[in-house]
Every structure is written in C-alpha cells, then in structure tokens.
Phi, psi and omega in degrees: 000321180298319179299319181296320180296316180298318179297319180295321183290328185267346182285146176298138175290321179228132176229113180248128184225119173059038187290132181227139174215129181242149171234096185064235180278348182271126172265102185283327177228127192231087173073040183279132178223138172190170177218158179226135178261164176301137180078008182251138171256120185247129184254138167256107185251123178183166181290167174301135181090004182282343181113005185297312182293325176296320178299311184288334176295324175286321178300320181276358178077023179278327178226152180281153172272148175269355177189155179088180183223154172231129175233129179246115184051040178085353181264136176293137180249124169218171179303338182265358186269091183289328181298315179295324182292331183296336184259013177249140168248119183250125176244101185281168176297317180283140180292136178237067179224161179262117186293335182267011173247155174286171177299317180296318179295320176300312182298318181292324178297308181291329176298321178294321177298331180272001175096007179275146182216159168055225184297325179297319178296315179297316181295315180294324177300315180295319180296318182290320177301321178293316183298318184269003174071035181241017181304317185285348178241018186297334183265003181270146175297138186288344176291347177267358183282154170287167179301320180294322178294322177296321178297318180295321176295322177303318178294318180301321179298321179290342184266345191307315187269018179052064182294150173288325179232124175254128180249122181241116182257102178048058189287350183251008182298127174078015180253160180286161184303322181294315179293323178300315180295322178296321178296315181296321178296321178296318180294321178301321180292330184295316181292327177298326180278002173098004180279142172276133184233129172253119191235119176257142180198157168248011177263112181304319184297323179293316179298318181293324183285319192262326200265131175289319174225153186224135169254124175274118186251132173208134180052041174078007182236153171279112181279330178192157181214146176157186172289168178304313183295323177296320179292322181300326182297340179294337178274000186106346174067022183266150178249165173245133176243124178258117175255123178248146180161206181218198181086210186273077184288329179295316177296320180296319180299316180296318181294319184288333178297341180273355180283141184302323185281344186272124180262329184201146177226130174242142175250110183261011178094324179262352182167192181247140176243116185248138169258121188223158170267133180054069183307312181302322180288323184278347191301313184301315179295326180291313180297317179297315180297320179296318179296316179296331180275001174102009177267133175264109185274125179255336177207152181226136176224130174256125177248113183261148176295152181232184183292335174298319178296320180296314181299316179298318180297320185280323190247345183078012179217159179287154184300328184262010177297000000 
C-alpha cells in the first residue's frame, strides 16, 4: 500500500503527448505535449485563436483528438472515459450558472450532479463560498450579480467535488479589476493546497503571477515552455538600467563600459541607459562606478524583459495581435 501511495504522489496529474486536432484543412492543434504535477499551476499563454480552448477541450474529454494522447492521473482520457472526467473540474469561458437560483442553490444543484449529498454537500458549499468570497451574497439571485461575481461562482462550481485537476479557460475575461484580483487570489490558494491547475490566458501578467511553468502557444503549437525565468533567457536575458542625474556622464559612461556585466551604454543627455546581464546583481557596482567617475545619480530604474518580450521574440508579433 505504501508503494502505491508514493507512486500516486510522484506521478504527473496530467500528461499530454503529441496532441493533434484538425478542422477540415486547418490544423488547430499541432503536436502539443506537456505535463502537470500535483500542486503546480501550468499556463497556456497565447493570443485568441492560438488553440488554447481546443487543447483544453481535448484534455477534458469534450472533443476527440485526431492524434496524440491525454492521461489524467494515469487514466486515458477520451470523450467516452467517464472515470477520468470525474477527477477534473472544468471552468469554461462561458458562464454555466442558473440566473434564477442563488449562489448557494447553484452550488448545491451542481454538487448533487457531482455526487455530493447531505452534510458533505452542505460543508463543501460553505467552504467554496468562503474560498470564492461570496459568503455575504450567497442568498442573492445570481442574475443580480456583477460579471466578476458570476465568474467567481463559475470557478466555485468547478471546485465542489475537489478535483485532482482544475481547468480554467480564460476565467477573468470581461471582469472588473477588483473581481479579477479576487479570482487570481483564489487560484493562488488552490496550488498551495496541492491541486493541479491548467490555466489558459492571453494576459501576460496573469501567467507571470500564477503559473509555475508556462507554454507559449501560437498557431496551435508550443513555441516554448518553461518557468518565467527560463523563458526570459530566450530573449538573451538582458535587463535595462536607466541612471538619471548630472555631473560627468561621459566619464561615467566610459567607466561603466568596462564592467563585466555591462554590454552597452548610451548617453541620452539626461542620463545613462545601460544594457546589462542580471541587472539586480550588477546594480550596486554600476551605481558605485558611476559615482566614482563623477556622475551624481538621482534616480535608478531597472527594466526587466517580460513574457511579452519572449512572445515577440519567438513569433515576431505582439501577444495581443
């Protein structure tokens, strides 16, 4: 028994290999592979139309794949595999709630469909209402809810049966900033509690905040995969440091060009713009060197590359094009 527990804990919750989906002559998903471990939030980051929703539809067993395999906790997933589907919580882009029921009634209705009954259903309903921050509005009809509150309830329905894998498809689209932040905070807590989360988004900031690893998706293919820092290295991993001030900036520029971390220095008249490797580590030496060379530094700014830069580097277009 101990061996079985260890195997379950170390096995990938989701394993996707060579996934393909075609619509006529169009290949919407072309050989996509990735895996997710327990307690990990994995992001599919790409523009609308990149193939993200098609990928998760195959992962959830909603549509068949034309090639490749999906395994959820070791179980093969196809549209006919009900056992694999039972351990997935799917939160689609479109709202799946009843407007003439309260939040509590919605949760209890869907909880019964998921096999929950009696005290367990009541307890899970209360826990989910707390998690999604709707306790104080649990008795209100959901047609009176804001868009963000409806989105949070949509997520709560997917969580009721404690899924092994939670799939969230663009859960913050069309919500206000306050509700968006509440949704992101809820997702952050899920991975801490050990749930595996598959998260699709075209918002770079969400992927950077939530995801342990990220696959950059474009035209149905994985263009690159890794942690945020691993992906950033694809751009060359260089930072920009802006030094503003006065004094002997020409002398400072010459002195800073000799530092090992500094790749390039420009003097724009108002200060120095440096291209450096690992800006935070190099910063102290740069400021000290500028001061010794006669520059009086009044402000410092480090500009680090982000996932938008990576996407542009890989595809030649902006993430929101």
